[in-house]
C-alpha angles and dihedrals in degrees: 000000000000116000132203121301103259097176092107097036119134106206120209124195115231114258086224092059110098127192091282131098097274102082130141134185129205132203125194113213134167105293094349142077113201126198126192141171110263091215093053105038093162093048132085124317138193121235124199136181113243090254092052090049092050090050091050093049091047090051092049091050090049092051094247092142099039116129117240114260 
């Protein structure tokens, strides 16, 4: 499967990523939002449509993915 063209991607580290091992980066491209592990930049990545990304962000803001305490 061929993924998005990332040659012009500008990756941004999440502001919620600290200096620890759990860091992610995101790149906004035409028709695609890509997410990768900062510590494995040549590894796998996730690619979302803009609508999927917006739904994910809305769910995260609403606490949909919070772990039970």
